[in-house]
C-alpha positions in Angstrom: 0.0 0.0 0.0 2.7 2.5 1.0 4.8 1.5 -2.0 1.9 2.3 -4.4 1.4 5.7 -2.7 5.1 6.5 -2.9 5.2 5.7 -6.6 2.0 7.7 -7.3 3.5 10.7 -5.4 6.7 10.5 -7.5 4.7 10.3 -10.7 2.5 13.2 -9.7 5.4 15.4 -8.9 6.3 15.6 -12.6 10.0 16.2 -11.8 12.7 14.3 -9.9 12.2 14.7 -6.1 14.0 13.4 -3.0 12.7 11.2 -0.3 12.0 14.0 2.1 9.7 15.7 -0.4 8.0 12.4 -1.1 7.3 12.0 2.6 6.0 15.6 2.8 3.7 15.3 -0.3 2.4 11.8 0.6 1.9 12.4 4.3 3.8 9.2 5.0 6.6 8.8 7.6 10.1 9.2 6.2 11.2 5.7 7.3 8.2 4.2 5.5 9.1 6.2 2.3 12.7 5.1 2.5 11.7 1.5 2.8 9.2 1.7 -0.1 11.7 3.6 -2.3 14.3 0.9 -1.7 11.8 -1.7 -2.9 10.9 0.4 -5.9 14.6 0.8 -6.8 15.2 -2.9 -6.7 12.1 -3.5 -8.9 13.3 -0.9 -11.4 10.1 1.2 -11.0 12.1 4.4 -10.1 15.4 5.8 -11.4 17.8 8.5 -10.2 18.6 11.1 -12.9 20.8 12.9 -10.3 22.1 12.0 -6.9 19.4 11.6 -4.2 16.6 12.6 -6.6 14.2 10.0 -8.1 11.6 9.8 -10.8 9.3 7.1 -12.1 10.7 5.0 -15.0 
């Protein structure tokens, strides 16, 4: 559930954003966001165009 919300938040941003901004926009706890983003990275759902910033693939 959190993973889907994190991915949706990243897509909705329309530009690369960092985990702190994802947490702020989604209303989720930062630790939850970090865990979900780790899973999304491993699955290839998000990519990093620049250090510490992520966007949906």
